[in-house]
Structures are given as C-alpha cells and as structure tokens.
mmJSON file of the N, C-alpha and C atoms, coordinates in Angstrom:
{"data_MODEL":{"atom_site":{
"group_PDB":["ATOM","ATOM","ATOM","ATOM","ATOM","ATOM","ATOM","ATOM","ATOM","ATOM","ATOM","ATOM","ATOM","ATOM","ATOM","ATOM","ATOM","ATOM","ATOM","ATOM","ATOM","ATOM","ATOM","ATOM","ATOM","ATOM","ATOM","ATOM","ATOM","ATOM","ATOM","ATOM","ATOM","ATOM","ATOM","ATOM","ATOM","ATOM","ATOM","ATOM","ATOM","ATOM","ATOM","ATOM","ATOM","ATOM","ATOM","ATOM","ATOM","ATOM","ATOM","ATOM","ATOM","ATOM","ATOM","ATOM","ATOM","ATOM","ATOM","ATOM","ATOM","ATOM","ATOM","ATOM","ATOM","ATOM","ATOM","ATOM","ATOM","ATOM","ATOM","ATOM","ATOM","ATOM","ATOM","ATOM","ATOM","ATOM","ATOM","ATOM","ATOM","ATOM","ATOM","ATOM","ATOM","ATOM","ATOM","ATOM","ATOM","ATOM","ATOM","ATOM","ATOM","ATOM","ATOM","ATOM","ATOM","ATOM","ATOM","ATOM","ATOM","ATOM","ATOM","ATOM","ATOM","ATOM","ATOM","ATOM","ATOM","ATOM","ATOM","ATOM","ATOM","ATOM","ATOM","ATOM","ATOM","ATOM","ATOM","ATOM","ATOM","ATOM","ATOM","ATOM","ATOM","ATOM","ATOM","ATOM","ATOM","ATOM","ATOM","ATOM","ATOM","ATOM","ATOM","ATOM","ATOM","ATOM","ATOM","ATOM","ATOM","ATOM","ATOM","ATOM","ATOM","ATOM","ATOM","ATOM","ATOM","ATOM","ATOM","ATOM","ATOM","ATOM","ATOM","ATOM","ATOM","ATOM","ATOM","ATOM","ATOM","ATOM","ATOM","ATOM","ATOM"],
"id":[1,2,3,4,5,6,7,8,9,10,11,12,13,14,15,16,17,18,19,20,21,22,23,24,25,26,27,28,29,30,31,32,33,34,35,36,37,38,39,40,41,42,43,44,45,46,47,48,49,50,51,52,53,54,55,56,57,58,59,60,61,62,63,64,65,66,67,68,69,70,71,72,73,74,75,76,77,78,79,80,81,82,83,84,85,86,87,88,89,90,91,92,93,94,95,96,97,98,99,100,101,102,103,104,105,106,107,108,109,110,111,112,113,114,115,116,117,118,119,120,121,122,123,124,125,126,127,128,129,130,131,132,133,134,135,136,137,138,139,140,141,142,143,144,145,146,147,148,149,150,151,152,153,154,155,156,157,158,159,160,161,162,163,164,165],
"type_symbol":["N","C","C","N","C","C","N","C","C","N","C","C","N","C","C","N","C","C","N","C","C","N","C","C","N","C","C","N","C","C","N","C","C","N","C","C","N","C","C","N","C","C","N","C","C","N","C","C","N","C","C","N","C","C","N","C","C","N","C","C","N","C","C","N","C","C","N","C","C","N","C","C","N","C","C","N","C","C","N","C","C","N","C","C","N","C","C","N","C","C","N","C","C","N","C","C","N","C","C","N","C","C","N","C","C","N","C","C","N","C","C","N","C","C","N","C","C","N","C","C","N","C","C","N","C","C","N","C","C","N","C","C","N","C","C","N","C","C","N","C","C","N","C","C","N","C","C","N","C","C","N","C","C","N","C","C","N","C","C","N","C","C","N","C","C"],
"label_atom_id":["N","CA","C","N","CA","C","N","CA","C","N","CA","C","N","CA","C","N","CA","C","N","CA","C","N","CA","C","N","CA","C","N","CA","C","N","CA","C","N","CA","C","N","CA","C","N","CA","C","N","CA","C","N","CA","C","N","CA","C","N","CA","C","N","CA","C","N","CA","C","N","CA","C","N","CA","C","N","CA","C","N","CA","C","N","CA","C","N","CA","C","N","CA","C","N","CA","C","N","CA","C","N","CA","C","N","CA","C","N","CA","C","N","CA","C","N","CA","C","N","CA","C","N","CA","C","N","CA","C","N","CA","C","N","CA","C","N","CA","C","N","CA","C","N","CA","C","N","CA","C","N","CA","C","N","CA","C","N","CA","C","N","CA","C","N","CA","C","N","CA","C","N","CA","C","N","CA","C","N","CA","C","N","CA","C","N","CA","C","N","CA","C"],
"label_alt_id":[null,null,null,null,null,null,null,null,null,null,null,null,null,null,null,null,null,null,null,null,null,null,null,null,null,null,null,null,null,null,null,null,null,null,null,null,null,null,null,null,null,null,null,null,null,null,null,null,null,null,null,null,null,null,null,null,null,null,null,null,null,null,null,null,null,null,null,null,null,null,null,null,null,null,null,null,null,null,null,null,null,null,null,null,null,null,null,null,null,null,null,null,null,null,null,null,null,null,null,null,null,null,null,null,null,null,null,null,null,null,null,null,null,null,null,null,null,null,null,null,null,null,null,null,null,null,null,null,null,null,null,null,null,null,null,null,null,null,null,null,null,null,null,null,null,null,null,null,null,null,null,null,null,null,null,null,null,null,null,null,null,null,null,null,null],
"label_comp_id":["MET","MET","MET","PHE","PHE","PHE","TYR","TYR","TYR","PHE","PHE","PHE","LEU","LEU","LEU","LEU","LEU","LEU","VAL","VAL","VAL","ILE","ILE","ILE","ALA","ALA","ALA","VAL","VAL","VAL","LEU","LEU","LEU","LEU","LEU","LEU","LEU","LEU","LEU","GLY","GLY","GLY","TYR","TYR","TYR","ALA","ALA","ALA","ALA","ALA","ALA","VAL","VAL","VAL","LEU","LEU","LEU","VAL","VAL","VAL","SER","SER","SER","PHE","PHE","PHE","VAL","VAL","VAL","ARG","ARG","ARG","LYS","LYS","LYS","GLY","GLY","GLY","ARG","ARG","ARG","LYS","LYS","LYS","ILE","ILE","ILE","PRO","PRO","PRO","PRO","PRO","PRO","ALA","ALA","ALA","ALA","ALA","ALA","TYR","TYR","TYR","LEU","LEU","LEU","GLY","GLY","GLY","LEU","LEU","LEU","ALA","ALA","ALA","ALA","ALA","ALA","LEU","LEU","LEU","ASN","ASN","ASN","GLY","GLY","GLY","LEU","LEU","LEU","ILE","ILE","ILE","LEU","LEU","LEU","ALA","ALA","ALA","ALA","ALA","ALA","ILE","ILE","ILE","LEU","LEU","LEU","ALA","ALA","ALA","TRP","TRP","TRP","ALA","ALA","ALA","ILE","ILE","ILE","ALA","ALA","ALA","ARG","ARG","ARG"],
"label_asym_id":["A","A","A","A","A","A","A","A","A","A","A","A","A","A","A","A","A","A","A","A","A","A","A","A","A","A","A","A","A","A","A","A","A","A","A","A","A","A","A","A","A","A","A","A","A","A","A","A","A","A","A","A","A","A","A","A","A","A","A","A","A","A","A","A","A","A","A","A","A","A","A","A","A","A","A","A","A","A","A","A","A","A","A","A","A","A","A","A","A","A","A","A","A","A","A","A","A","A","A","A","A","A","A","A","A","A","A","A","A","A","A","A","A","A","A","A","A","A","A","A","A","A","A","A","A","A","A","A","A","A","A","A","A","A","A","A","A","A","A","A","A","A","A","A","A","A","A","A","A","A","A","A","A","A","A","A","A","A","A","A","A","A","A","A","A"],
"label_entity_id":["1","1","1","1","1","1","1","1","1","1","1","1","1","1","1","1","1","1","1","1","1","1","1","1","1","1","1","1","1","1","1","1","1","1","1","1","1","1","1","1","1","1","1","1","1","1","1","1","1","1","1","1","1","1","1","1","1","1","1","1","1","1","1","1","1","1","1","1","1","1","1","1","1","1","1","1","1","1","1","1","1","1","1","1","1","1","1","1","1","1","1","1","1","1","1","1","1","1","1","1","1","1","1","1","1","1","1","1","1","1","1","1","1","1","1","1","1","1","1","1","1","1","1","1","1","1","1","1","1","1","1","1","1","1","1","1","1","1","1","1","1","1","1","1","1","1","1","1","1","1","1","1","1","1","1","1","1","1","1","1","1","1","1","1","1"],
"label_seq_id":[1,1,1,2,2,2,3,3,3,4,4,4,5,5,5,6,6,6,7,7,7,8,8,8,9,9,9,10,10,10,11,11,11,12,12,12,13,13,13,14,14,14,15,15,15,16,16,16,17,17,17,18,18,18,19,19,19,20,20,20,21,21,21,22,22,22,23,23,23,24,24,24,25,25,25,26,26,26,27,27,27,28,28,28,29,29,29,30,30,30,31,31,31,32,32,32,33,33,33,34,34,34,35,35,35,36,36,36,37,37,37,38,38,38,39,39,39,40,40,40,41,41,41,42,42,42,43,43,43,44,44,44,45,45,45,46,46,46,47,47,47,48,48,48,49,49,49,50,50,50,51,51,51,52,52,52,53,53,53,54,54,54,55,55,55],
"pdbx_PDB_ins_code":[null,null,null,null,null,null,null,null,null,null,null,null,null,null,null,null,null,null,null,null,null,null,null,null,null,null,null,null,null,null,null,null,null,null,null,null,null,null,null,null,null,null,null,null,null,null,null,null,null,null,null,null,null,null,null,null,null,null,null,null,null,null,null,null,null,null,null,null,null,null,null,null,null,null,null,null,null,null,null,null,null,null,null,null,null,null,null,null,null,null,null,null,null,null,null,null,null,null,null,null,null,null,null,null,null,null,null,null,null,null,null,null,null,null,null,null,null,null,null,null,null,null,null,null,null,null,null,null,null,null,null,null,null,null,null,null,null,null,null,null,null,null,null,null,null,null,null,null,null,null,null,null,null,null,null,null,null,null,null,null,null,null,null,null,null],
"Cartn_x":[128.219,126.637,126.145,126.73,126.151,126.157,127.362,127.347,126.4,126.134,125.156,123.743,123.211,122.219,121.893,123.113,123.101,122.931,123.441,123.254,121.685,121.355,119.852,118.918,119.077,118.318,118.384,119.58,119.673,118.928,118.98,118.215,116.944,116.318,115.157,114.483,115.299,114.916,114.82,116.013,116.046,114.891,114.493,113.359,112.045,112.005,110.715,110.631,111.845,111.969,111.32,111.816,111.467,109.861,109.189,107.986,106.985,107.577,107.111,107.14,108.172,108.326,107.164,106.996,106.038,104.576,104.319,102.793,102.864,103.745,103.737,103.495,104.083,103.919,102.653,101.716,100.403,100.357,101.552,101.442,101.026,100.624,100.291,101.458,101.536,102.597,102.501,103.327,103.085,102.94,102.123,102.036,103.331,104.246,105.377,106.282,106.032,106.762,106.482,105.272,104.966,105.677,106.017,106.52,108.061,108.557,110.042,110.188,109.064,109.301,109.079,108.298,108.073,109.507,109.914,111.193,112.326,112.4,113.444,113.309,111.937,111.617,111.817,111.437,111.656,113.165,113.932,115.422,115.96,115.702,116.043,115.568,114.397,113.916,114.664,114.905,115.539,117.04,117.791,119.111,119.28,118.069,118.178,117.897,117.065,116.902,118.194,118.76,119.962,121.095,121.045,122.205,121.909,120.565,120.343,120.508,120.288,120.394,121.957,122.668,124.235,124.687,124.296,125.027,124.739],
"Cartn_y":[360.704,360.75,361.446,361.438,362.292,363.775,364.023,365.46,366.031,365.123,365.448,365.427,364.619,364.898,365.832,366.469,367.631,368.774,368.858,370.046,370.121,368.932,368.92,369.539,368.998,369.275,370.797,371.355,372.846,373.664,373.247,373.687,373.571,372.489,372.271,373.332,373.487,374.394,375.943,376.291,377.565,377.782,376.774,377.1,377.289,376.448,376.594,377.956,378.323,379.789,380.785,380.707,381.533,381.586,380.312,380.274,380.877,380.569,381.09,382.732,383.424,384.775,385.193,384.56,385.013,384.861,383.993,383.853,384.988,385.171,386.258,387.524,387.723,389.258,389.198,388.261,388.319,387.803,387.419,387.096,385.569,385.018,383.89,382.865,381.864,380.998,380.632,380.86,380.395,378.81,378.227,376.697,376.272,376.792,376.222,375.803,376.714,376.551,375.115,374.716,373.431,372.35,372.374,371.488,371.503,372.516,372.443,371.936,372.231,371.573,370.24,369.622,368.278,367.63,368.272,367.708,367.793,368.713,368.57,367.444,367.44,366.292,364.961,364.713,363.515,363.325,364.033,363.964,363.673,364.086,363.751,362.304,361.985,360.85,359.675,359.876,358.951,358.825,359.848,359.825,359.116,359.201,358.676,357.171,356.57,355.307,354.508,355.45,354.914,354.675,355.634,355.369,354.297,354.098,352.978,351.573,351.432,350.329,349.964,350.99,350.798,350.529,350.709,350.475,348.93],
"Cartn_z":[127.621,127.666,128.715,129.864,131.002,130.625,130.076,129.587,128.752,127.736,126.818,127.355,128.387,129.186,129.684,130.563,131.241,130.43,129.265,128.253,127.776,127.385,127.002,128.079,129.476,130.551,130.6,130.66,130.83,129.793,128.434,127.332,127.519,128.013,128.327,129.486,130.384,131.637,130.905,130.202,129.697,128.648,128.126,127.116,127.74,128.581,129.623,130.395,130.642,131.328,130.517,129.12,128.306,127.926,127.966,127.752,128.988,130.229,131.25,131.232,130.736,130.485,129.68,128.609,127.604,128.354,129.203,129.867,130.778,131.549,132.544,132.089,130.593,130.001,129.448,129.631,128.907,127.565,126.816,125.561,125.345,124.255,124.071,123.626,123.824,123.422,122.089,120.992,119.62,119.55,118.582,118.616,118.277,117.434,117.323,118.466,119.451,120.709,121.393,121.31,121.894,121.118,119.709,118.985,119.471,119.61,120.226,121.633,122.51,123.712,123.757,122.778,122.583,121.963,121.187,120.365,121.524,122.326,123.48,124.465,124.791,125.705,125.135,123.856,123.091,123.118,122.752,122.655,123.936,125.12,126.243,126.886,126.566,126.939,126.064,124.783,123.885,124.39,124.781,125.295,126.453,127.487,128.71,128.475,127.584,127.078,126.719,125.75,125.064,126.242,127.004,128.18,128.808,129.436,130.323,129.562,128.206,127.66,127.547,127.366,127.102,128.373,129.385,130.803,130.936],
"occupancy":[1.0,1.0,1.0,1.0,1.0,1.0,1.0,1.0,1.0,1.0,1.0,1.0,1.0,1.0,1.0,1.0,1.0,1.0,1.0,1.0,1.0,1.0,1.0,1.0,1.0,1.0,1.0,1.0,1.0,1.0,1.0,1.0,1.0,1.0,1.0,1.0,1.0,1.0,1.0,1.0,1.0,1.0,1.0,1.0,1.0,1.0,1.0,1.0,1.0,1.0,1.0,1.0,1.0,1.0,1.0,1.0,1.0,1.0,1.0,1.0,1.0,1.0,1.0,1.0,1.0,1.0,1.0,1.0,1.0,1.0,1.0,1.0,1.0,1.0,1.0,1.0,1.0,1.0,1.0,1.0,1.0,1.0,1.0,1.0,1.0,1.0,1.0,1.0,1.0,1.0,1.0,1.0,1.0,1.0,1.0,1.0,1.0,1.0,1.0,1.0,1.0,1.0,1.0,1.0,1.0,1.0,1.0,1.0,1.0,1.0,1.0,1.0,1.0,1.0,1.0,1.0,1.0,1.0,1.0,1.0,1.0,1.0,1.0,1.0,1.0,1.0,1.0,1.0,1.0,1.0,1.0,1.0,1.0,1.0,1.0,1.0,1.0,1.0,1.0,1.0,1.0,1.0,1.0,1.0,1.0,1.0,1.0,1.0,1.0,1.0,1.0,1.0,1.0,1.0,1.0,1.0,1.0,1.0,1.0,1.0,1.0,1.0,1.0,1.0,1.0],
"B_iso_or_equiv":[0.0,0.0,0.0,0.0,0.0,0.0,0.0,0.0,0.0,0.0,0.0,0.0,0.0,0.0,0.0,0.0,0.0,0.0,0.0,0.0,0.0,0.0,0.0,0.0,0.0,0.0,0.0,0.0,0.0,0.0,0.0,0.0,0.0,0.0,0.0,0.0,0.0,0.0,0.0,0.0,0.0,0.0,0.0,0.0,0.0,0.0,0.0,0.0,0.0,0.0,0.0,0.0,0.0,0.0,0.0,0.0,0.0,0.0,0.0,0.0,0.0,0.0,0.0,0.0,0.0,0.0,0.0,0.0,0.0,0.0,0.0,0.0,0.0,0.0,0.0,0.0,0.0,0.0,0.0,0.0,0.0,0.0,0.0,0.0,0.0,0.0,0.0,0.0,0.0,0.0,0.0,0.0,0.0,0.0,0.0,0.0,0.0,0.0,0.0,0.0,0.0,0.0,0.0,0.0,0.0,0.0,0.0,0.0,0.0,0.0,0.0,0.0,0.0,0.0,0.0,0.0,0.0,0.0,0.0,0.0,0.0,0.0,0.0,0.0,0.0,0.0,0.0,0.0,0.0,0.0,0.0,0.0,0.0,0.0,0.0,0.0,0.0,0.0,0.0,0.0,0.0,0.0,0.0,0.0,0.0,0.0,0.0,0.0,0.0,0.0,0.0,0.0,0.0,0.0,0.0,0.0,0.0,0.0,0.0,0.0,0.0,0.0,0.0,0.0,0.0],
"pdbx_formal_charge":[null,null,null,null,null,null,null,null,null,null,null,null,null,null,null,null,null,null,null,null,null,null,null,null,null,null,null,null,null,null,null,null,null,null,null,null,null,null,null,null,null,null,null,null,null,null,null,null,null,null,null,null,null,null,null,null,null,null,null,null,null,null,null,null,null,null,null,null,null,null,null,null,null,null,null,null,null,null,null,null,null,null,null,null,null,null,null,null,null,null,null,null,null,null,null,null,null,null,null,null,null,null,null,null,null,null,null,null,null,null,null,null,null,null,null,null,null,null,null,null,null,null,null,null,null,null,null,null,null,null,null,null,null,null,null,null,null,null,null,null,null,null,null,null,null,null,null,null,null,null,null,null,null,null,null,null,null,null,null,null,null,null,null,null,null],
"auth_seq_id":[1,1,1,2,2,2,3,3,3,4,4,4,5,5,5,6,6,6,7,7,7,8,8,8,9,9,9,10,10,10,11,11,11,12,12,12,13,13,13,14,14,14,15,15,15,16,16,16,17,17,17,18,18,18,19,19,19,20,20,20,21,21,21,22,22,22,23,23,23,24,24,24,25,25,25,26,26,26,27,27,27,28,28,28,29,29,29,30,30,30,31,31,31,32,32,32,33,33,33,34,34,34,35,35,35,36,36,36,37,37,37,38,38,38,39,39,39,40,40,40,41,41,41,42,42,42,43,43,43,44,44,44,45,45,45,46,46,46,47,47,47,48,48,48,49,49,49,50,50,50,51,51,51,52,52,52,53,53,53,54,54,54,55,55,55],
"auth_comp_id":["MET","MET","MET","PHE","PHE","PHE","TYR","TYR","TYR","PHE","PHE","PHE","LEU","LEU","LEU","LEU","LEU","LEU","VAL","VAL","VAL","ILE","ILE","ILE","ALA","ALA","ALA","VAL","VAL","VAL","LEU","LEU","LEU","LEU","LEU","LEU","LEU","LEU","LEU","GLY","GLY","GLY","TYR","TYR","TYR","ALA","ALA","ALA","ALA","ALA","ALA","VAL","VAL","VAL","LEU","LEU","LEU","VAL","VAL","VAL","SER","SER","SER","PHE","PHE","PHE","VAL","VAL","VAL","ARG","ARG","ARG","LYS","LYS","LYS","GLY","GLY","GLY","ARG","ARG","ARG","LYS","LYS","LYS","ILE","ILE","ILE","PRO","PRO","PRO","PRO","PRO","PRO","ALA","ALA","ALA","ALA","ALA","ALA","TYR","TYR","TYR","LEU","LEU","LEU","GLY","GLY","GLY","LEU","LEU","LEU","ALA","ALA","ALA","ALA","ALA","ALA","LEU","LEU","LEU","ASN","ASN","ASN","GLY","GLY","GLY","LEU","LEU","LEU","ILE","ILE","ILE","LEU","LEU","LEU","ALA","ALA","ALA","ALA","ALA","ALA","ILE","ILE","ILE","LEU","LEU","LEU","ALA","ALA","ALA","TRP","TRP","TRP","ALA","ALA","ALA","ILE","ILE","ILE","ALA","ALA","ALA","ARG","ARG","ARG"],
"auth_asym_id":["A","A","A","A","A","A","A","A","A","A","A","A","A","A","A","A","A","A","A","A","A","A","A","A","A","A","A","A","A","A","A","A","A","A","A","A","A","A","A","A","A","A","A","A","A","A","A","A","A","A","A","A","A","A","A","A","A","A","A","A","A","A","A","A","A","A","A","A","A","A","A","A","A","A","A","A","A","A","A","A","A","A","A","A","A","A","A","A","A","A","A","A","A","A","A","A","A","A","A","A","A","A","A","A","A","A","A","A","A","A","A","A","A","A","A","A","A","A","A","A","A","A","A","A","A","A","A","A","A","A","A","A","A","A","A","A","A","A","A","A","A","A","A","A","A","A","A","A","A","A","A","A","A","A","A","A","A","A","A","A","A","A","A","A","A"],
"auth_atom_id":["N","CA","C","N","CA","C","N","CA","C","N","CA","C","N","CA","C","N","CA","C","N","CA","C","N","CA","C","N","CA","C","N","CA","C","N","CA","C","N","CA","C","N","CA","C","N","CA","C","N","CA","C","N","CA","C","N","CA","C","N","CA","C","N","CA","C","N","CA","C","N","CA","C","N","CA","C","N","CA","C","N","CA","C","N","CA","C","N","CA","C","N","CA","C","N","CA","C","N","CA","C","N","CA","C","N","CA","C","N","CA","C","N","CA","C","N","CA","C","N","CA","C","N","CA","C","N","CA","C","N","CA","C","N","CA","C","N","CA","C","N","CA","C","N","CA","C","N","CA","C","N","CA","C","N","CA","C","N","CA","C","N","CA","C","N","CA","C","N","CA","C","N","CA","C","N","CA","C","N","CA","C","N","CA","C","N","CA","C","N","CA","C"],
"pdbx_PDB_model_num":[1,1,1,1,1,1,1,1,1,1,1,1,1,1,1,1,1,1,1,1,1,1,1,1,1,1,1,1,1,1,1,1,1,1,1,1,1,1,1,1,1,1,1,1,1,1,1,1,1,1,1,1,1,1,1,1,1,1,1,1,1,1,1,1,1,1,1,1,1,1,1,1,1,1,1,1,1,1,1,1,1,1,1,1,1,1,1,1,1,1,1,1,1,1,1,1,1,1,1,1,1,1,1,1,1,1,1,1,1,1,1,1,1,1,1,1,1,1,1,1,1,1,1,1,1,1,1,1,1,1,1,1,1,1,1,1,1,1,1,1,1,1,1,1,1,1,1,1,1,1,1,1,1,1,1,1,1,1,1,1,1,1,1,1,1]
}}}
C-alpha cells in the first residue's frame, strides 16, 4: 500500500508541475484539469484513510 501511495503522490506532483508550466506560459488551465486534480487528491486521500484504518 505504501508504494501505491508513493506512485499516486508522484503522479500528483507531476500533474501539478504540468499545470504550473501552463500558467507560466500564460495559458489558461482547462476546466477539466481541475477535475483531474480533484480526482487525484481524492484518490490519495481515500488510500491514506484505507491504509490508516487497516493498520
């Protein structure tokens, strides 16, 4: 489970870096990007809660 959390955290950081590069180039962030960010955040939160309950 720890490795799953680590992979999701790396994906979240990479996705955030892509969004920051969009902003630095002066582009607008697409509305669907916020949905993707929320989904990754929800996934990591659910995984952390499941891991904590299983311990």
